C-alpha positions, 0 to 999 in steps of 0.5 A: 754257394757250390752247386756242383764239384768234381774229380780229375779221375776215378782214381783219387779225390772224388771217385766210386768204388764198390757201389760207395762214394769215397772222398779224400776230405783231409789227408788220412780222412776219407768220407765213405757215403753208400750210393742208392742206385735205381731198383727197377732197371726194367731195361737194364740201362743202369746196368750197362752203363755202371758196366762201363769205365768211370773216367770222373765223378761230380757231385750236384746238389739241388734243392727240392721242396725246401730239402738239400739233395745231393745227387753223384753224377758219373761221367762214363766211357762208352755209348749208351744202350738203345731200347728200340731198333734203329729206324732209317728214315728222313723227318723233316722237322719245322720248330715254331715258338709254340708249335712243332710240326714234323713230316716223315713219309708215312708220318705226319703231325702238328702239335702244340710244343711243350703242351705239358707245361700249362699247369706249371705255367698257371701256379707260377703266375698264381704264385707271382700275384700273391708275392705282388700283393704281399711285397705292395703291402709290406712296402706301401712307402715305395708305391706311388700314387699310380701304383707303380714303383718309385725311382728312389727306393728305400730297402725292400721288407720281406714279411715271413709270408713272402718269403715262404711264397718264394720258396714255393715259386723256387720249387715252381720253376724248379718242377717248370724245368723238369717237366720240359726236360721230360717232355723233350726227351718223350718228343724226341724218342718219338721222332726216332721212332720215324727215323734217324735222319733229321732236317730243320731249318737253323734258327737264330734263338736269340731273335726268337727270345726278342720276338717271342721271350716268354714262349721261348724260355718257357719252352727252350726250342734251341735246348730240345734241338741239342738233345735231339743231335746229342741222342741222334749221334749216340744212335747212329743217326743225323741232325742236318741243320740248314740256313733259313735265308738260302732255302726260304722254305715258309715262303717257296712252293715246289713249283719253284715260286717264292712268296712272301707271307705275313706270319699271320698268313698259316695256310700255303696256297699257290697259283699251281695248285699247292695248298697245305697248312704252312708249318706242315709244308715247311716240313714237308720241304725241309726233307728234301733239302740236302744243300739246296731244296731240291723243288723237283723231287718235292714235286714228285712226291707232292701227289703221294704225300699231300692226302697225309698232310690234307688229313690232319686237318680234321684233328686241327678242327678238334684241337681248335674246339678243346682246351689246347688250342694251337692258334698258330694252325690258321684253321680259319684261313683254310680254302673253304671247299676242303673245309666243308669236306672235312667236317665229319666227326664222330659222335662221343670222340675224345679232343686229342692233345695232338693232331697226327696222320699214320699213312699205311702205304703210299696209295691210301692213308688211315687215321690214327690218334696217339693220345685217344684209346 
């Protein structure tokens, strides 16, 4: 089935003219369809795009809730309109299979990566179980006594109930994809409020898939990085990726000492006195990587930025007792002395989706939660 079709230019074949899609299907016959535009163009983004030159058009086919929907995609010449003014600054990012840590000079946060996908994941799992029960009931001859599938199979029979569940599952995966795309775009836009130069490790997503297949398939960190790079280029920013083998941020301290850590060890504690959550500290060091890690510069700024990273811990403790549990935070490995000092919580305070700290200046810092009223 054809999912998309496009023309070579906006002069012949598929083209947009006077708000109508015109398609030369046969000689002397043209198909004209009126195109529906967004009436609530709040920021004038669509009007800015339509004022640009149309290079060529593409027709996209999607199936939404069992119905076929066609979209007209325009490939335009020019640059997209920016909603906000450019914020200059260097942002360090550490992406894991299930979490993301971000550190800037005055802001830092550690949160679950694409936590919005939880509801979609539950509904998909429920549908898959129902489909499996229906398939077993319809095809008992294809299973052994130990309830495993036989090596030599006859044809699978599909009941009408199974086909309906399959259509629902397809719609569930579509919703999961759209939710993930929105979560990525929301996070990318938020990062642009921190700075315009992003530094992170160049990860091997193939090795990520081998070790954390389900998590990577669900959250798509590679797609997030490509979206960040694309938007950075159009907004005048830049994404710098550096080798993990050369820098080894998760094993390195600003004093220059390197020590291998197991994946279960989520807290960085060095003999020089530096103690911090492992992902946050890697994101902090990423800010000072150009070709190699500048440990002297990282060491000079650590005394100023250490309170910023430490103040995320009380928020992480709230996360650990809530629904959005961040297992990679490593709170149980945190030094006991500091754990006692930061266990004061406000009564009746709602649990947060993420832990974020915003520093008002370099001398003092104040806590701020973006999700609580």
